[in-house]
N, C-alpha and C positions, 0 to 999 in steps of 0.2 A: 403859591403853587410850586415855584422853583425850589423853595426851601424844603417842601414836603417831598419832592422828587429826590433831592439830594440826600435827605434823611433816609428815604427808602433804600436808595442805592447803598448808602453807608451801612444800613442795617443788614442788607442782603450779603454784603461782602464780609462783614464781621461774623454774622451768623453762620455762613457757609464755612468760614475758616474754623470756627469753634466746633462745629458738628462733624466736619468731614476731613479736617487736616490730620495727617499722621502724627504731628507733634501737638495735637490739640491738648490744651491744659486739662480738659475733662478726662482724657485718657490717662494723662500723667498722674493726676490726683487719684483716679480710680484704681490705678495699679498700686499706689503707695499706701492708701488708707481705705480699707473697705468700710469703715464706719461712716464715711461721707457718701456712701453709695446712694442713699435715699435722697440726699440733698442734690447730688450731681444729677440724678435722674430727673428731678423736678426742674432743675435749671435747664437741662436739655429740652424739656417740654416747652418752657417759656421762650427759650431761644428759637426753637422750631416755630412756635406760634408767631413770634416777631418776624422771623424770616418769611414765612408764608404770607403773613399779613402784608408785608411790604411788596411781595411779588404780585399778589392779587390786587392791591391798591394801585400799583403801576398800570395794571390792565383795566380795572374798572373805574378808578377815581372815586370810589364810593366806600366810605367807612362802614356803612350799614351792611354792605355785602361782604366786605373783606374780613370783618371781625368774626362773624359766625363760621365762615369757611376756614379761617385760621385756627379757630378753636377745635373744629372737627379734625383738621389735618395735623394738629399738634399732637394727636394721639399716636401718630405713626412711630415716633421713637420708642414709645412704650410697647407697641405691638412688635417692633423689631427686637426689643430686649426680651420680651416674652418668648419669641420664636428661638432666640439664641439660648435661653434658659431651658426650653423644652428639648432642643437638640443636645445640649450638654447632659440633661437628665436621661435622655434616650441612650446616649453613648455610655453613661455609667451603668444603666440597667443591662445593656448588652455586654458589658465587660465581665459580669459575674460568671456566665458560663465559660468564658475563656480562662478565668482564674481557676475554676473548678477543674477544667480539663488539664491545665498544667499541673495542678496538684495530683490529679489521678495518674498522669503520665510519670511524674516523679516518684509516686508511691510504687508504681509497677516496676520502675527501674531500681528500687531499693534505696532511694534517697529519703532521708528522714523528712517529715512534713515541715518541721521548723526550718530546715535548710531550704526546702522548696519555697516556703513563704518568703525567706530572705532573698532568694533569687528572683522573686517577682519584682523586686525593686528595679531591676534592669531589664528583665524579660517580660514583665507583666504589662497589662494595659495601662495607659496613661490616665484613664478616667478614674481609677481607684488608687492612684499613687499615694495620696495622703493617708489612706488607711494602712497601706503597706509600710510607709515610712513610720507611722505611729507604732506598728508592731516591731519594726527593726530597732527603733530607739529604745523601746521598753525591753526587748529581749537582750540587746547588747548591754544594757545597764543592770538588769536584774537576773538575766539568764533563766527566767521562768516562762515556760510556754503558756501557762494559763494566764499570767498577768499580761503577757504580750497580746494574747487574743482578746483579753478584756479591753485593752487600749484600742485594739482593732475595732471592737464593737462600739466603744465610746466615740471614736472618730466617725463611724458610720451613722451614729445617732445624730450627728450634727447636720446630716443631709436633710433637705426639706421634705423628701419623700420617705414614708415609713418603710417602704419595701427594702431599702438598703439596710435598715436596722434588723429587719426580719431575716434577711439573707446572711448578714454577718453573724447573727445568733445561731442560725442553722449550721454555718460553717464551723463556728467555735464548738458547738456541741458534737458535731461529727468528728472533729479532730481529737477532742478530749476523750470521747468514747473509744476511739481507735487506740489512744495511748493507754487507757486504763484496762481495756479488755482484749487487746491484741488487734493488730491491723491487717489480718490476712484478707478480709473482705472490704477493706477501705477503698480500694480502687473501684470495685463494683458499685459501692455506695455513692462515691463521688460522681461516677459517670451517670448513674441514675438521677442524681441530683442535678447534674448539668442538663440532662434531657428534659427534666421537669421545668427547669428555668427557661429553656428554649421554647418549649410549648407555651409557657406563659407569655413569653416575648412575642410569639406569633399572634396570640390573641390580642395583646396590647397594641401591636402594630395595626391590626385590623380595626380596632376601636379608634386609634389615633387617626387613621385614614378617614373614617366616617365622621369624626369630629372636625377634621380639617375641611371636609366638604361643607359642613354646616357653617363653620366660622367664615370660610371664604365667601359663601353665599351671603352671610350677614354683612360682611364688609362691603361687598359689591352693592347690595341693596341700600346700605347706608350712604355710600358715596355717590350713587347715581343721581339723586336729586340735586346735590351740590355741584356736580360736574355740569349738569344741565343749566344750573343757575349761572355758572361762570360763562358758558357759551351764550346764554341769553343776555348777559350783562354787557356784551358788545353793542347792544342796542340802547340808545338813550332812553327809550320808553321804559325799559326794565329798571334802569337806575332811578328814574324819576318815580316809578311806582313804589320802590322800596324806601324812598325818602319820607314817605308819609308814616303816620302813626300805625295805620293798619298794616302797612308793609313791614314795619319793624315787628309788629305783633306776629305776623306770619313767620318771620325769620326766627324769632325767639321760640315759637311753638315748634317749628321744624327742628331747631337745635335740640330742644328738650326731647322730642319724640325720637330723634336719631339716637341720642344717648340711651334712652329707655329701651328701645327696640334692640339695639346691639347688645346691651347687658342681658336682656331677656333671652335672646337667642344663644348667647354664650353660656348662660346658666343651664339652658336646656341641653346643650351639647355636652356639658360636663356631668349632668345628673342622670339623664336618660341613658347615655351610652356607656356608663361605667359598668 
């Protein structure tokens, strides 16, 4: 028992340092090599599971109770990563109207659109910096507005959401039409395009809010039985009950139903509210 307690304390200290330290090797490798991102994500889940298992085992002294709870709680790093990705995606979407507004202002001031695009490197939104850098590198090397805009579109194509590719194509078409047929109305066109993007963002924000209500409800409903189990595990009768084969069967069934119900609710929130 002393060895088990020492092992749990060691696992907690190592796991906490790996997950939450500012100099965590996870963070260092993730910055250096994006190819390892999938491996790093799964290692984080395993470390989180070991960490939570050790904490629950220190409280309950029961492997049968600690293991399923740690499996459920090990999904938290993935949820956190998804939330960070959603926030980054939202900031990228909201950056498009700002880019269009700056181009419209530059056009009204008599600044050529290629110069306005180059100025976005320092004055534009950070969320679309990679697209702007791709345009700058291409335009500085080739001097072609069309080729630079093609690089801009290719970079937007690498984004996970198709909306960035659509908006990059729309911006490219608008600028090329203004170059070929005259740009007297380009400012009006760009401002109308910006208004259209903002209206879409307003609708997407409302949908995202409704989706978050459903997802938060699903998380709360999934965690409540396991929190109750942790509270009840302070009683020796609860620990003894889950040491039997029937108790293990109840825990396995509960673990499976938790995963299925959460996935089901998540799919509903993504499909019905789109």
